[in-house]
N, C-alpha and C positions, 0 to 999 in steps of 0.2 A: 504494500499499499504506499503510495506517495503523499507527503505532507508537504503542503507549500508554506512558506514563510516569508515575512517581510525582510528585505535587506536592511543591514544596520545602518545607523546614521553615519558611520565612519567608513562606508563602503566607498572604495576609490578606484577609477578606472580611466587614467588618462588617455590611452591611446586605443581603446576598443579591445583591451586584453581579456575582457571577461569571457570571451568565448573560447579561451585557451584552457588546456588540461592543467596548466602550470600556474594559473591565476590565483592570487590570494586576496588582494584588494582591501585590506585592512589597514588602519591606523593605530599605531602603538605610542603613546606619550608625545602625539604631535608628529611622529614620523610614518609616513606612508610606505607600505610594503606591497608592492605589486606582485612580485613573484621570487622566488629563491634564486632564479637565474639572473633576472635583472630587477634588483630591488626596487628602482625609480621608474621602471617601465622602459619601453624602447619601441620607437616607430618602425614599422616594417621588420619586426623581430625574426631573425632567422630561425629561433627555437620554437615558434609558435606551432601548436599542435591543436587542432580543432577538437573541442570536447563533443561528446556523443550527443548531448542535448544542451540547448540553450536556456532551457526552463530552470527556474530556481526551485528545485525540491530535493527533499531527502526520503531515504526509504525507511519505514519503521519496521 
């Protein structure tokens, strides 16, 4: 069963990275963490891997 949820207020996606499997997109103590490979994000990222779904859901 999928459970949909609201994105947090500190959600950060500067370059459309949210469709990548490596995306994290959270802010910690004022510092944004886009992903582990490119913490500040990267336009035209060579490490981009499309996620299987673009819906925001978790399985229960």
